[in-house]
C-alpha positions in Angstrom: 93.3 117.5 50.8 92.7 117.3 54.6 90.5 120.0 56.2 91.4 121.7 59.4 88.4 122.1 61.8 87.9 124.9 64.3 89.6 123.1 67.1 92.8 122.3 65.1 93.0 125.9 63.9 92.4 127.4 67.4 94.9 125.0 69.0 97.3 126.0 66.3 96.8 129.7 67.1 97.2 129.0 70.8 100.5 127.3 70.1 101.6 130.2 67.9 101.2 132.7 70.7 102.5 130.4 73.4 105.7 129.8 71.3 105.9 133.5 70.6 106.1 134.0 74.4 108.4 131.0 75.0 110.9 131.9 72.2 111.3 135.5 73.6 112.9 133.7 76.6 114.5 130.5 75.5 117.3 131.8 73.2 118.4 134.1 76.0 118.4 131.8 78.9 121.6 129.8 78.2 123.4 133.2 77.6 121.8 134.7 80.7 122.9 131.8 82.8 126.4 131.7 81.5 127.2 135.5 81.3 125.2 137.0 84.1 124.6 134.1 86.6 128.0 132.4 85.9 126.7 128.9 85.4 128.9 126.2 83.9 128.0 124.1 80.8 127.5 121.1 83.0 125.1 123.1 85.2 123.2 124.4 82.2 123.0 120.8 80.8 121.7 119.5 84.1 119.0 122.3 84.3 117.8 121.5 80.8 117.9 117.8 81.3 116.0 117.9 84.6 113.5 120.2 83.0 113.0 117.8 80.1 112.6 114.8 82.5 110.0 116.8 84.4 107.9 117.4 81.3 108.2 113.7 80.4 107.0 112.4 83.7 104.1 114.8 83.9 103.0 114.0 80.3 102.7 110.3 81.3 100.6 111.1 84.4 98.5 113.7 82.6 97.9 111.4 79.6 96.8 108.5 81.8 94.5 110.8 83.8 93.1 112.3 80.7 92.2 108.9 79.3 90.5 107.9 82.6 88.7 111.2 82.8 87.2 111.2 79.3 88.0 114.9 78.8 90.9 116.8 77.4 90.4 120.6 77.6 90.7 121.1 81.4 94.2 119.7 81.7 95.2 121.5 78.5 94.1 124.9 79.9 95.8 124.2 83.2 99.1 123.3 81.6 99.1 126.3 79.2 98.0 128.7 82.0 100.9 127.6 84.3 103.4 127.8 81.6 102.4 131.3 80.3 102.4 132.7 83.8 105.6 131.2 85.2 108.1 131.9 82.3 108.1 135.7 82.7 109.2 135.2 86.3 112.7 134.9 84.9 112.6 138.7 85.2 113.2 138.3 89.0 115.8 135.5 88.9 119.1 136.3 90.7 120.7 132.8 90.7 121.0 129.8 88.4 118.9 127.9 90.9 116.0 130.3 90.5 116.2 129.9 86.7 116.2 126.1 87.2 113.0 126.4 89.3 111.3 128.5 86.6 112.5 126.3 83.8 111.4 123.1 85.5 108.1 124.7 86.4 107.5 125.6 82.8 108.4 122.1 81.6 106.1 120.6 84.2 103.3 122.8 82.9 104.1 121.6 79.4 103.9 118.0 80.8 100.4 118.6 82.0 99.1 119.9 78.7 100.9 118.0 75.9 99.2 114.5 76.0 95.6 115.8 76.4 96.3 118.4 73.7 97.7 115.9 71.3 94.9 113.5 72.0 92.4 116.4 71.4 94.1 117.1 68.0 94.1 113.3 67.2 90.4 113.0 68.0 89.7 115.4 65.1 92.2 113.9 62.7 91.5 111.2 60.0 94.3 108.7 60.0 95.2 109.2 56.3 96.0 112.9 57.0 97.6 112.7 60.5 101.0 113.7 59.1 99.5 116.8 57.5 97.5 117.9 60.6 100.4 117.4 63.0 102.6 119.1 60.5 100.2 122.1 60.5 100.4 122.2 64.3 104.2 122.1 64.2 104.2 124.8 61.6 102.2 127.1 63.9 104.6 126.3 66.7 107.5 127.2 64.4 105.8 130.4 63.1 105.2 131.6 66.7 108.7 130.7 67.7 110.1 132.6 64.7 108.0 135.7 65.6 109.2 135.5 69.2 112.9 135.1 68.4 112.7 138.0 65.9 111.0 140.1 68.6 113.9 139.3 70.9 116.5 140.2 68.3 114.7 143.6 67.7 114.4 144.3 71.4 118.1 143.5 72.1 119.1 145.6 69.1 117.2 148.6 70.5 117.9 148.0 74.2 121.4 146.7 74.1 123.0 143.5 75.5 122.9 144.4 79.2 121.4 142.3 82.0 118.5 144.8 82.4 117.7 144.4 78.7 117.4 140.6 79.1 115.1 141.0 82.1 112.9 143.5 80.1 112.4 140.9 77.3 111.5 138.3 79.9 108.8 140.5 81.3 107.3 141.4 77.9 106.9 137.7 77.1 103.8 137.8 79.3 101.8 139.6 76.6 101.6 136.9 73.9 101.1 134.3 76.7 97.9 136.1 77.8 96.7 136.2 74.2 97.3 132.4 73.9 95.2 131.7 77.0 92.3 133.8 75.7 92.2 131.8 72.4 92.4 128.5 74.3 89.7 129.3 76.8 87.1 130.9 74.5 87.7 129.2 71.0 88.7 125.6 71.8 85.9 123.1 72.6 86.4 119.8 74.2 85.8 116.5 72.5 84.7 114.3 75.4 84.5 110.5 75.1 83.3 107.7 77.3 86.3 106.0 78.9 86.3 102.3 79.2 86.3 101.6 82.9 87.8 98.1 82.6 90.5 99.3 80.2 93.8 99.1 81.9 97.1 99.9 80.4 99.2 96.9 79.5 102.3 96.9 77.4 100.6 94.6 74.9 97.8 97.2 74.4 100.2 99.3 72.3 101.5 98.2 68.9 104.9 96.9 67.8 105.4 100.1 65.6 104.9 102.2 68.7 107.7 100.4 70.5 110.0 100.7 67.5 109.3 104.4 67.6 110.1 104.7 71.3 113.3 102.7 70.9 114.6 104.7 68.0 113.6 108.1 69.4 115.0 107.3 72.8 118.3 106.1 71.4 118.5 109.2 69.2 117.8 111.5 72.2 120.5 109.8 74.2 123.1 111.3 71.9 121.4 114.5 70.6 121.4 117.9 72.2 118.8 120.6 72.5 118.6 124.2 71.7 120.6 125.4 74.7 123.9 123.8 73.6 123.3 125.0 70.0 123.1 128.5 71.3 126.2 128.2 73.4 128.1 126.6 70.6 127.1 129.4 68.2 128.7 131.8 70.7 131.7 129.5 71.0 132.0 129.6 67.2 132.3 133.4 67.3 128.7 134.5 66.5 128.0 137.9 68.2 125.6 137.8 71.1 123.1 140.2 69.4 123.1 137.9 66.3 122.2 134.7 68.2 118.5 135.5 68.4 118.6 136.1 64.6 120.3 132.8 64.1 117.7 131.2 66.3 115.1 132.9 64.2 116.6 131.1 61.1 116.1 127.8 63.0 112.4 128.7 63.7 111.9 129.8 60.1 113.1 126.5 58.6 111.1 124.6 61.2 107.9 126.4 60.2 108.6 126.2 56.5 109.3 122.5 56.4 106.8 121.2 59.0 103.8 120.9 56.6 105.9 119.5 53.6 107.4 116.9 55.9 104.0 115.9 57.2 102.5 115.7 53.7 105.4 113.6 52.4 105.2 111.3 55.4 101.6 110.5 54.5 102.8 109.5 51.0 106.2 107.9 51.5 105.8 106.7 55.1 106.6 108.3 58.4 109.7 106.1 59.3 111.3 107.2 56.0 110.8 110.9 56.8 112.0 110.3 60.3 115.2 108.8 59.0 115.6 112.0 56.9 115.3 114.3 59.9 117.8 112.1 61.8 120.3 112.7 59.0 119.5 116.4 59.0 120.4 116.6 62.7 123.7 114.7 62.0 124.7 117.2 59.3 123.7 120.2 61.4 125.7 119.0 64.4 128.7 118.4 62.0 128.4 122.0 60.8 128.3 123.3 64.4 131.4 121.2 65.2 133.4 123.0 62.5 133.9 125.8 65.0 133.2 128.5 62.4 130.6 131.3 62.2 129.2 129.9 58.9 128.9 126.5 60.6 126.8 128.0 63.3 124.4 129.6 60.7 124.3 126.4 58.7 123.7 124.4 61.8 120.8 126.4 63.0 119.2 126.3 59.5 119.5 122.5 59.3 118.5 122.0 62.9 115.2 123.7 62.0 114.4 121.1 59.3 115.1 118.4 61.9 112.9 120.1 64.5 110.1 120.4 62.0 109.7 116.7 61.8 111.2 115.0 64.9 108.2 115.1 67.3 105.5 115.8 64.7 106.2 112.5 62.9 106.4 110.6 66.2 103.0 112.1 67.2 101.5 111.1 63.9 102.7 107.5 64.2 101.2 107.3 67.7 98.0 108.9 66.4 97.9 106.2 63.7 98.7 103.2 65.9 97.4 103.8 69.5 93.9 102.7 70.6 91.5 105.6 70.9 91.1 105.3 74.7 94.9 105.0 75.2 96.2 107.7 72.9 97.1 110.1 75.7 98.7 107.3 77.7 100.7 106.3 74.6 101.9 109.9 74.2 102.9 109.9 77.9 104.9 106.6 77.6 106.7 108.1 74.6 107.6 111.4 76.2 108.7 109.7 79.4 111.2 107.6 77.5 112.5 110.7 75.6 112.8 112.6 78.8 115.0 110.1 80.6 117.2 109.8 77.5 117.4 113.6 77.2 118.4 114.2 80.8 121.2 111.7 80.4 122.3 113.2 77.1 122.4 116.8 78.3 124.1 116.0 81.6 126.9 114.0 79.9 127.3 116.5 77.1 127.7 119.4 79.5 130.3 117.4 81.4 132.2 116.5 78.2 132.1 120.2 77.1 133.5 121.5 80.4 136.4 119.0 80.3 137.2 118.4 76.6 135.7 121.3 74.7 132.7 121.8 72.6 133.7 119.8 69.5 133.6 116.4 71.1 129.9 116.2 72.1 128.8 117.6 68.8 130.9 115.1 66.8 129.5 112.2 68.9 125.9 113.5 68.3 126.6 113.9 64.6 128.0 110.4 64.2 125.3 108.6 66.1 122.5 110.5 64.3 123.8 109.5 60.9 124.2 105.9 62.0 120.7 105.7 63.4 119.3 107.4 60.2 120.8 104.6 58.1 119.5 101.8 60.4 116.0 103.3 60.5 115.9 103.8 56.7 117.0 100.2 56.2 114.2 99.0 58.5 111.5 101.2 56.9 109.6 98.4 55.0 109.3 96.2 58.1 108.2 99.3 60.0 105.7 100.3 57.4 104.3 96.9 56.9 103.1 96.9 60.5 102.0 100.6 60.8 98.4 100.1 59.6 
């Protein structure tokens, strides 16, 4: 059984409260944009896609700089600090453009912190237990997200579904964000290392399994959709607005519940095998959503949580296993950049399809491609695994 050192536990607690804060806002933003700021599905998709591209590009730059600097904590604190301060500014937003600036700013802040944080976790993680450790971190993410979405449900239940209620929730999200920063600043210690001055990033410096990972994850992201369209589709399926945060809480519950089991099983059965399973889960969840029914929305959120519990955690574990020590943050940056470009394209196109042809078409496309990619990845698992170590 792997042990969790102080840094891993403290970073997990920091992620818990950061996600608590974030998930008080995220399940409400698509509804807020559509209902109160009158944004189209295409505009919402473009906002989300641009935000994801912003985070990806900053992860690449931050990761590269972190590897050259030989330190991780400073950039991690900067990224978390900006994120936890900028999100509550949604309280003041009067236009979709203002929400876009806040959302992109939050994602840029995430881009600053992710690569050095993941490299900091990796520096304290034995290779044979990387799936478990990153699964633990994902579980803490999911637990914080569950708490935040339940808090949002309770607040809307008490305050009602008015615009002022939404803005109150946005403002209150500052509290768990400040707790997260306190934990990060005072309980996490850096793990400095001596960078190799002559080390320069070359494509050949990263392994073949890494590039297989990037290829599969990018292709998958090109057809998949994120939380915002899941929320809008739930409303389109007939789920009451006040119940959407509760459905989102179900997603976070299954994400938190399955994150560690997925990580543990991946250490035993192989990470590509488990990644194929989460692809399949997404395909089934999107299919349930495409049914157009309320039960399909609930089922879709539940299955989507299983998918989210493994998608990035497994990818991070594979990178932790395969990337050279002094290029780990750079590798995370390359990975997230590819995902960000694919996600921007996916969300922009999906929003356009939704506005013109209805909600079922983008979800059926996403479902079909996820299932196909799951089969291909599963079929290639032995070749993938034979090169993983």
